[in-house]
N, C-alpha and C positions, 0 to 999 in steps of 0.2 A: 659455474664457479662459485664457490662459497665465499671468497674474498671480496672485499668492496673498499671503495674510497670515496670519501666525501671531503672536498676542500672548502673550507668555510672562512669567512671574514670576521674578525673580532672588533672591527671599527677602529677609529683613530684614537679616541679618548678611552682610557682604561675604564671599564665598567659602564660607561654611558652610551656606547653605541652598538654593543652586541644585540643581535636579534634573539627572540626566544628559540627560534629553530636552530640556529647556529649553536647556541649554548646547549640545547638538547642532544645535538649530534656529538658535541664534546663530552657530555656527561655519560652517553650511552655507548661510546666507542669501546673497542678492545684495547686499542693503542692510539695514542695522540701525539703526532709530531707538531712542533711549534716553531714558528719563526716570527719572533716579536721585535718590537722597536727597542726595548730595553729590559734589564733584569727584573725589574719591578713588575712590569706587564707580564713577563714570563712566569713569575712566581704566582700572579694572579690566575693564570691559566691552569698552573699546577694544583690550585685549590679545587678545580672543577673535576679532577681525575687523578687516579693514582699511579697512572703509568703515562707520563708526558715526557717526550723526548725531544730536546732542543736541537734545532738545526743550526743555530749559531755557530758552534765550534767548527763547522765545515769552512767557515770563511777564514782565509789567511792571505794577508797582504803578500803580493808577489806572485799569487796563484791566480791563473786565468779563472774569471768567474764563471765561464762557461763549464769548465771542469768541475768546479765546485757545485753549481746547480745539477750537473748530471750525477754528482755523487749524492746529493740530497734525494733525487728522483730514485735513484737505486735503493737507498735505504728505506723509502716509503714503499716502493714496489715489492721489495723483500718480504715485508709483512702482509701485503695484500696477497702475494703468491702463497704464503703460509696459511691462507683460509681466514685471516683476521678481518674484523670490521675496523677498518682505519680511517681516522680523521686527521687531516693536515690543516692546522689552524694558522692563518696568516693575519698580521696587523692590517687594518685598512680593509680593502677589498682583495680577495685572493687572486683575482685575474687582472688587477691593475699594477703594472711595474712588478709583476710577480710571475716570472715565466715557469717556476718550478711547478706551480699548480697546473698550468696549461700542459706542461710536458708530461707530468705524471697522470693526469686524466687521460690524455691521448694515448699513453703507453698502456695504461690499464685497460681502456676501452678496446685498443687494438688486440689485447690478449684475451678478451672475452670477459672481463670482470665489469660489474656495475660501478660506474664512476660518474660524478657529477659535481657541480660547484654551487655553492650558496653564497649570495653577495653580502657585502659588508659596506659600511660608511667609509668612503675612500677620502684621501686628502683633497681630491677634486670637489667632492661634496662640501667638506669644510670650507674651502677656499671660497666657493660661491656664497657661502653664508656669511663668513667673516669679512669678506671684502665687498659684500652687497653688489655681486655681479650677477645679472640675469643673462645667460648665454643666449637667450632668444632675442635680446635687445640689438646688439650690433654683431654678434657671433663671436666664436672663440676658436682659436687655432692652438692645438696641443701638439708639442713635439718634446722628445726626449732631447736634452741639450746637446749631447754629442752628435746624435743622429742629424739634428738640424745643422750642425757644422760640416758633417761629412758629405751631405747630399744637397742638391740644388733644390730648394723649396721656395714656391711662390708665397710671399707674405703679403697679407692684406693689411696695411696700416689703419684701416677703419675698423678693425676687429680687434679683440684683445689676443695678444700672442702669450701663451704660457709655456715656459721651458722648464721641464722637470729635471731633477738631478743635476742642477747646475754646478754643484761642487766637483762633479767629475767631468766637466765639460772639456771636450778634446781628447779624452784618454781613449787610445785605440788599443791599448794592451789588455784592457779589461782585468787588469791586476792591481790597479791603484785604488786607494781609499780617498784620494783627493788630487786635484791638479793646482798648479800655482798660478802666480800673476800673469806669466807669459801666455798661459793658455787662455786666461779671461781676456787678455788683451786682443786675442785672436777673436774671440766671440764678441768683444765690443766693437771691433773694427767690422766684422760682418754685419752686426745690428745697425752700425752707423751709416750702412748703405740704404737703410729704409727709414731709420729715425734720427732726429737731431740728437747730438751728444748731451744736450741740456734737457732732453725729454725725461719727464719723471717715471721711474719704475718702481716695482714694489718687491722687496724680498720677503717672502711669506714661509711660515712654518705653523702647522696646525698644532694644537694642544695634544700632548699624549697623555699627561696625568692631569687630574681635575684642578690641582693647584698650580699648574703651569700657566704661563701667559702666552697666548698666541703671538707670534711675531709678525707684525706688518710695519715694515721699515721702508719709508719712501726716500729714495735717493735719485739723483740724476744719473742718466746712463753712463757717462764717462767716470762716475765714482765706483763703479762696480768692480774695477780692478782692485781697489783698496778695501772693499767690504768684507766683513767676516762671513764666510759662506760654508756650509756644512753639506754633507751628502744629502740630507733631506730638505735642503732649502729649494724653494721654487722661486723662479723669476717671472714676474708678471709685468707684461708691458701693456699699458692701456692704450686705446686708439690715440694716434697722433693726427689723424685726418678724419673728416666727416664722410660718411657713405655718400657716394656719387650716384645719382639716379641713372638707371639703365633706360634712357628715353626710348629707344626703339622697341624695346619689350613692352614698356608702359603704353606707347602708341598702339601696338597691336593688341594689347589687352583692352584698351579702351574701345577699339574698333569692334572686338568681339562682343563687349558688354552692349554696346549700341545695336549691333545686329541681333542679338538675343532679345533685346527689348523690342526691336521692330518686329520680328518673327513671332513674338509672343501672341497667342490668340487673345483678342480683346473679349471681355465678358459681354454677353448679350444684354440688352436693355429691354425691359417690357414695360409697355405704357399702361398705366393703371388708371382706368375711368372712375 
């Protein structure tokens, strides 16, 4: 098959996060589809190639987003099937909260076309840097906010809990651009089963333009209902408890360490006259 597809990430902050290989794929494509965070970023991508087609017009409030995503995939695959070297550019990472890239690559691959993904700096990467969180210290649990509400999940209050797309929390229609206070109240009630209502949480938004300020707003949990929240707002809940030692496992490991030390051959000693 002569057509091909590469899904690339342009990073979160305009111009600062794009990798050389992602830029090269955009510049050398036959056609570029783009799904960016705002019009300024779209125009920046358009400067790299003469044929950039925005996927933003496919969004329409009241239309199920699954249908919208399928229409985007259809537009991308139409050009791949026409034998074109197609690049689909997504802000952030093309595989993080971006099902269009996954669907398009899977469909192209199933039809015999070469298709792959190149990573980009995601909002998660920015979050770790901006909030000085090391995920290896106490661990992090990540959920899409609505999915967290719809399903029973085991929450560890000794780790960071990070809820994405909290502005859409509780939307089952997949057709809204935001949900109101009543929906946020349901989320707060659910979180209060694990965390005190006066526990400090963080509303986070990464920078999109270099002149932007990142949002790091600390509030207590019960104030979440009144807070200004957007689609791209992330809720970060720091640990409310300390990690509890798993003593039975520690005892087993200590026993193994002792056994290994005992079984280890001792070096031979030679007397020197």
